[in-house]
C-alpha positions in Angstrom: -163.7 -12.0 64.1 -165.1 -9.5 66.6 -164.4 -9.9 70.3 -167.3 -9.3 72.9 -165.1 -6.9 74.6 -165.7 -2.8 73.1 -163.2 -1.1 71.5 -165.4 2.0 71.0 -167.9 2.6 74.0 -170.1 6.2 73.4 -171.7 7.3 76.2 -174.7 9.7 76.3 -172.4 11.3 73.2 -174.5 14.3 72.3 -172.7 17.1 69.4 -174.5 20.5 69.3 -173.3 22.9 66.7 -174.4 26.5 67.4 -174.7 28.5 63.7 -175.5 32.5 65.1 -178.5 31.9 66.8 -179.6 28.6 65.5 -178.3 25.5 67.3 -178.5 22.5 65.6 -178.4 19.2 67.1 -176.0 17.0 65.6 -175.8 14.1 67.6 -178.2 13.2 70.6 -176.9 11.1 73.2 -176.1 8.2 71.7 -174.9 5.1 73.6 -173.3 2.3 71.4 -170.7 0.0 71.7 -168.4 -1.7 69.1 -166.6 -4.5 69.9 -162.9 -5.4 68.5 -163.3 -6.9 65.1 -166.6 -5.4 64.4 -167.7 -4.3 60.9 -170.1 -1.2 61.9 -171.7 0.6 58.7 -173.3 4.0 60.0 -176.1 5.1 57.8 -179.0 7.5 57.8 -180.1 10.3 55.5 -177.7 14.2 54.8 -177.5 15.3 58.4 -178.4 12.4 60.6 -175.2 12.6 62.4 -173.3 9.8 61.2 -170.1 11.7 59.9 -170.5 13.5 63.1 -170.3 10.1 64.9 -167.6 8.9 62.8 -165.5 12.2 63.5 -165.5 12.0 67.4 -164.7 8.0 66.7 -161.4 9.3 65.2 -160.6 12.3 67.2 -161.5 14.8 64.5 -164.1 15.9 66.5 -165.0 16.4 70.6 -168.5 16.0 71.9 -170.2 18.6 73.6 -171.3 16.5 75.7 -171.0 12.7 76.8 -168.0 10.4 76.8 -166.4 8.7 73.8 -163.6 5.7 74.9 -161.4 4.0 72.7 -160.0 1.1 74.5 -158.5 2.6 77.7 -158.4 6.2 76.4 -161.0 9.2 76.8 -160.8 10.9 73.3 -161.8 13.9 73.9 -159.9 14.5 76.9 -156.6 14.7 74.8 -154.8 17.6 73.9 -154.2 18.5 70.2 -150.6 16.9 70.3 -151.7 14.3 72.3 -154.6 13.2 69.7 -152.6 13.5 66.7 -149.8 11.1 67.9 -153.0 8.9 69.0 -154.5 8.7 65.9 -151.3 7.9 64.2 -151.0 4.9 66.2 -155.0 4.0 66.6 -157.5 4.9 63.8 -156.6 4.7 59.9 -158.3 7.1 57.8 -160.2 6.4 54.6 -162.0 9.1 52.7 -164.4 9.4 49.8 -162.1 11.6 48.2 -158.7 9.3 48.5 -156.8 12.9 49.4 -153.5 11.4 47.6 -150.9 13.5 47.0 -150.8 14.0 42.9 -147.4 14.4 42.6 -146.7 11.4 44.8 -146.3 8.0 44.0 -148.4 5.3 44.9 -145.5 4.3 47.7 -144.5 7.9 48.7 -148.2 8.4 49.3 -148.6 5.0 51.5 -145.1 6.1 53.0 -146.5 9.4 54.3 -147.7 8.5 57.5 -144.7 6.4 58.7 -142.5 9.9 58.7 -144.1 10.7 61.7 -142.6 7.7 63.4 -139.0 7.8 63.1 -138.4 4.7 61.3 -135.8 3.7 59.6 -135.6 4.3 55.8 -135.2 0.3 55.6 -137.9 -0.7 58.2 -140.4 2.0 56.1 -139.7 0.3 52.6 -141.0 -3.4 54.1 -144.0 -1.8 55.7 -145.3 0.2 52.4 -144.5 -2.7 50.4 -146.7 -5.5 52.8 -149.2 -2.2 53.0 -149.9 -2.4 49.0 -149.1 -6.2 49.1 -152.7 -6.2 51.0 -154.5 -4.6 48.6 -152.8 -6.1 45.9 -150.7 -3.0 44.3 -147.5 -4.2 44.7 -147.2 -3.0 41.1 -147.9 -0.1 40.7 -146.0 1.5 43.6 -144.1 3.6 41.1 -147.6 4.9 39.7 -148.6 8.6 40.4 -152.5 9.4 41.4 -153.6 10.5 37.7 -152.1 7.0 36.2 -154.3 4.6 38.3 -157.9 4.0 38.3 -160.2 5.5 41.1 -160.6 2.1 42.1 -156.9 1.5 42.5 -156.4 4.9 43.9 -159.2 3.9 47.1 -157.0 1.1 47.5 -153.9 3.1 47.6 -155.5 5.0 50.2 -156.1 2.1 51.8 -152.9 0.6 52.3 -151.8 4.2 53.7 -154.4 3.8 56.2 -152.9 0.5 57.2 -149.8 0.9 57.0 -148.8 1.8 60.9 -151.0 -1.2 61.7 -153.9 0.6 63.7 -156.2 -1.7 65.1 -159.3 0.6 63.8 -160.5 2.1 60.5 -163.3 4.7 59.8 -164.3 4.8 56.2 -166.2 8.3 55.2 -168.4 7.2 51.8 -165.2 5.0 51.1 -167.0 4.3 47.7 -169.1 7.3 46.9 -166.6 8.0 44.0 -166.4 4.9 42.5 -168.2 2.6 40.2 -170.1 -0.5 40.8 -167.0 -2.8 39.8 -164.5 -0.9 41.9 -167.0 -0.4 44.5 -167.0 -4.1 44.9 -163.3 -4.9 44.9 -162.6 -1.9 47.6 -165.1 -3.5 50.2 -164.4 -6.9 49.4 -160.4 -5.6 50.3 -162.3 -4.1 53.4 -163.9 -7.2 54.2 -160.5 -9.0 54.4 -159.1 -6.6 56.3 -162.2 -7.1 59.2 -162.0 -10.9 58.6 -158.2 -11.8 58.4 -156.4 -9.1 59.7 -159.0 -8.5 62.5 -159.6 -4.7 61.7 -162.1 -2.6 63.3 -163.9 -1.1 60.9 -166.6 1.9 61.2 -168.3 3.2 57.9 -169.9 5.6 56.9 -172.2 5.0 53.6 -175.7 5.5 51.7 -175.0 2.5 49.5 -177.0 -0.1 51.2 -174.4 -3.0 49.1 -171.5 -1.5 50.7 -173.3 -1.5 54.1 -174.1 -5.4 53.4 -170.0 -5.8 53.8 -170.5 -5.3 57.6 -171.6 -7.2 60.2 -173.8 -4.4 61.7 -175.9 -1.9 60.5 -176.9 0.9 62.5 -179.5 3.6 61.2 -179.2 7.2 62.3 -182.1 10.0 61.8 -181.8 13.5 63.2 -178.8 12.8 65.6 -180.3 10.1 67.2 -179.7 5.6 66.9 -183.4 5.0 65.5 -182.6 0.9 64.6 -179.7 -1.0 64.4 -179.4 -4.5 62.0 -177.2 -7.6 61.8 -175.9 -8.2 57.8 -176.8 -12.0 56.9 -173.7 -14.8 57.1 -172.1 -14.1 54.2 -173.4 -10.4 53.5 -171.6 -8.6 50.7 -170.3 -11.0 48.7 -171.0 -11.0 44.9 -173.2 -13.3 43.8 
């Protein structure tokens, strides 16, 4: 359930890339509030600025102008070491290509973010097991990525994203490499994390079916927010 207080506030957010003599405006003065507990889908054609927006929210990129507040932190003011620590506690990343380490088991892949925390091994094991339970893959903990389906790999990636219990998940085309059935399973997992665990989710997608699992769809074009729409109650629920 989303609260009325924004956890993400974008103010006149502008990002300009300089490519030789060419200036490319990826974002052009975006104003946007995202409430804690919302599930927001960002849609738009290639080059519309949706991935740039996601990367700035996650602290991967910095704006040229404007502000990006996450909670009471203005993200672009953090230095690189501060950003790394902030991301590890605040943001969980889910990518189209899974980004699992092929020589590590599902358990070891999920454990990776915890190795930066200084937690005792026993506590790490407990948290990894909980995360794998949440995504329904506790029976695959000893499997390598190549021994799993694409949908299972993505759910391992989701477990890795939530193992540190961050309040925000950012997902960049999380179903882009999946068949329809696996995509639906992954989106149902994200919907559960949003509804039951209260995670704020910001997701980039080209897929209207994936977007329908969110509570709000934001459409971008040429770096500008052109419209917003709310998904109907029960959106994303398989027929």
